[in-house]
C-alpha positions in Angstrom: 0.0 0.0 0.0 1.6 3.3 -1.1 1.8 6.4 1.1 -1.2 8.1 -0.5 -3.3 5.0 0.2 -2.0 4.9 3.8 -3.1 8.5 4.3 -6.5 7.9 2.8 -7.1 4.8 4.9 -6.1 6.8 8.1 -8.4 9.6 7.1 -11.2 7.1 6.5 -10.7 5.5 10.0 -10.7 9.0 11.6 -13.9 10.0 9.8 -15.7 6.8 10.8 -14.6 6.9 14.4 -17.2 8.0 16.9 -14.4 9.2 19.3 -10.7 9.5 18.5 -7.9 10.3 20.9 -4.2 10.9 20.2 -1.1 9.7 22.0 2.1 11.6 21.4 5.7 10.9 22.2 9.0 12.5 21.8 9.0 12.0 18.0 6.4 14.7 17.5 8.7 17.3 19.0 11.9 16.5 17.2 10.9 19.0 14.4 10.8 21.6 17.2 14.4 21.0 17.9 13.9 18.8 21.0 15.9 15.5 20.8 14.0 12.3 21.3 15.2 9.6 23.6 15.7 6.4 21.7 16.3 6.9 18.0 19.5 5.3 16.8 22.3 7.8 16.5 20.5 10.8 18.0 18.5 9.5 21.0 19.2 11.4 24.2 19.6 8.2 26.2 22.4 7.0 24.0 24.6 9.6 25.7 23.0 9.7 29.2 21.6 7.1 31.6 18.1 8.4 32.6 18.5 6.8 36.0 21.6 8.9 36.6 20.1 12.3 35.7 16.3 12.2 35.8 15.3 9.9 38.6 13.9 10.5 42.1 16.9 8.7 43.5 19.2 11.3 42.1 16.9 14.2 42.9 16.6 13.4 46.6 20.0 11.8 47.3 22.3 13.7 44.9 20.5 17.1 44.2 23.7 18.7 43.0 23.9 16.2 40.2 20.2 16.4 39.4 20.3 20.2 39.0 23.6 20.1 37.2 22.5 17.8 34.4 18.8 16.7 34.7 17.3 20.0 35.4 19.2 21.6 32.5 17.6 19.0 30.2 14.2 20.0 31.5 14.9 23.8 31.2 16.3 23.4 27.6 12.8 22.3 26.4 11.1 25.5 27.5 12.1 27.8 24.7 11.0 25.4 21.9 8.0 26.4 19.7 5.3 24.1 18.3 5.7 22.7 14.8 3.1 22.0 12.2 2.1 18.7 13.7 1.2 20.3 17.0 -0.9 23.0 15.2 -2.7 20.4 13.1 -3.7 18.5 16.2 -5.0 21.7 17.8 -7.1 22.4 14.7 -8.4 18.9 14.6 -9.5 19.2 18.2 -11.3 22.5 17.5 -13.1 20.9 14.6 -14.2 18.0 16.7 -12.2 15.5 14.7 -10.3 14.3 17.7 -11.3 14.4 21.4 -7.9 15.4 22.8 -4.3 14.5 23.2 -2.5 12.2 25.7 1.1 13.2 25.7 4.2 11.6 27.2 6.0 14.8 26.5 6.8 17.5 29.1 7.6 20.3 26.6 4.2 22.1 26.8 4.1 22.4 23.0 0.5 21.1 22.6 -0.8 23.9 24.9 1.4 26.4 23.1 -0.2 25.3 19.8 -3.7 25.8 21.2 -4.8 22.3 22.2 -7.2 22.4 25.2 -7.9 18.8 26.1 -4.3 17.6 27.0 -3.5 14.8 29.4 0.1 15.2 30.5 0.8 11.8 31.8 4.5 12.5 32.5 4.0 16.0 34.0 5.1 19.3 32.6 7.9 22.0 32.7 5.6 24.9 33.6 5.4 24.3 37.3 7.0 23.0 40.4 5.7 22.2 43.9 6.7 22.0 47.5 7.1 18.5 48.9 6.1 19.7 52.3 3.2 22.1 52.0 2.2 21.4 48.3 2.5 25.1 47.2 2.7 25.4 43.5 5.4 27.7 41.9 6.2 28.5 38.3 9.2 26.8 36.7 10.8 30.2 36.4 10.9 30.3 40.2 12.8 27.0 40.2 15.2 28.3 37.6 15.8 31.5 39.5 16.6 29.7 42.7 18.9 27.2 41.0 20.7 30.0 39.2 21.3 31.6 42.6 22.9 28.3 43.7 20.0 27.4 46.1 20.3 23.7 45.5 18.0 22.1 46.3 15.5 25.0 45.9 13.4 25.8 49.0 9.8 26.9 49.4 9.4 30.5 50.5 6.4 29.6 52.5 7.6 26.7 54.6 11.2 26.0 53.7 10.3 22.6 52.2 12.0 21.1 49.2 10.8 22.3 45.8 10.9 20.0 42.8 9.7 20.2 39.1 6.2 18.8 38.3 7.8 16.2 36.0 7.2 12.5 36.4 10.7 11.3 37.0 12.0 7.7 37.0 10.8 6.3 40.3 7.7 8.5 40.6 4.2 7.0 40.6 2.0 7.9 37.6 -0.2 10.9 38.3 -4.0 10.8 38.6 -4.3 12.3 35.1 -3.1 8.9 33.7 -6.2 7.2 35.2 -8.3 9.8 33.4 -6.4 9.2 30.1 -7.0 5.4 30.4 -10.8 6.0 30.8 -10.8 8.2 27.7 -9.0 5.6 25.6 -11.4 2.9 26.8 -14.3 5.0 25.6 -12.7 5.7 22.2 -13.0 3.8 18.9 -9.6 4.9 17.6 -6.2 5.7 19.1 -3.6 7.6 16.9 -0.1 7.1 18.2 2.3 9.8 16.9 6.0 9.8 17.6 6.1 7.2 20.3 8.2 4.0 20.3 5.6 2.5 22.7 8.5 1.3 24.8 7.7 3.0 28.1 5.3 1.5 30.7 2.5 1.9 31.6 1.6 4.2 28.7 2.6 1.5 26.2 -0.4 -0.7 27.1 -2.9 1.9 25.9 -3.0 0.4 22.4 -4.3 -2.8 24.0 -7.5 -1.3 25.2 -8.8 0.3 22.0 -10.4 -1.3 18.9 -8.7 0.6 16.1 -5.1 1.9 16.0 -3.1 4.2 13.7 0.7 4.5 14.3 2.7 7.3 12.9 6.4 6.8 13.9 9.7 6.9 12.2 10.8 3.5 13.5 9.1 0.2 14.3 7.0 -0.2 17.5 5.9 -3.4 19.3 2.3 -2.6 18.3 2.8 -2.3 14.5 1.3 -5.8 14.1 -1.9 -4.6 15.8 -2.3 -1.3 14.0 -4.9 -0.8 11.2 -2.4 1.6 9.6 1.3 2.1 10.1 2.9 5.3 8.6 6.7 5.6 8.8 7.0 9.3 8.2 7.6 12.5 10.1 4.7 13.6 12.2 4.0 16.9 10.4 4.2 15.3 6.9 1.8 12.5 7.8 -0.7 14.7 9.6 -0.6 17.3 6.9 -1.6 14.7 4.3 -4.3 13.1 6.4 -5.7 16.5 7.4 -5.8 17.7 3.8 -7.8 14.6 2.8 -10.3 15.1 5.7 -10.7 18.8 4.9 -11.2 18.1 1.2 -13.9 15.5 2.0 -15.6 17.9 4.3 -15.6 20.7 1.7 -16.9 18.4 -1.0 -19.7 17.2 1.3 -20.8 20.8 2.0 -20.8 21.7 -1.6 -22.7 18.6 -2.5 -25.4 19.3 0.1 -25.9 22.9 -1.1 
């Protein structure tokens, strides 16, 4: 099946779906200049061990190391801008084509692009919180304290430890993940974009939905289950699928006049 046929089949599945939800991973943000984690030759974890830089063990036991390396990785994502794929998903949500986006990413790019219904199952780099009193602070407050060599950063209210609201290795999954699971269970179609589907427990979501589209540059463990597998960049694939859907909508409106 050629690329055009793949895009047409994906568009058909989306149009027929009563409820569609999207799952995004690091691959959707590479076009925004954010490196992914596992791609051969350019994956972030080929150079760094995540357990050594972005884990609760390092954060709590070796905060100097966490804020020297791990925190810089988190901060580096914050100036990135959404790419075409993010904007297309935002438009699809506004048009009622998709219900929302579940994202493994912590780069805030879906919100920057205008998406409203976003389930951030791995947290975000907009906020931090106090482990003692629960006070929320902006990520800028964390950066300011770290730049002033206050490591670990302390809460101005109670003196407790502040940390980023990112799900680190060793953290439990947040409540929003339970909400995301419920939405997938009630959906007809899951579109996976830019995820290798290698990280638990998010990678079991394809098991609980009837229809599956995978858009990813490399193979995933769920390719065998997918109705359509598209090995292209996220923006290229979504642009083609969205153009087909919009053309069909326009044709239908003209036909009904």
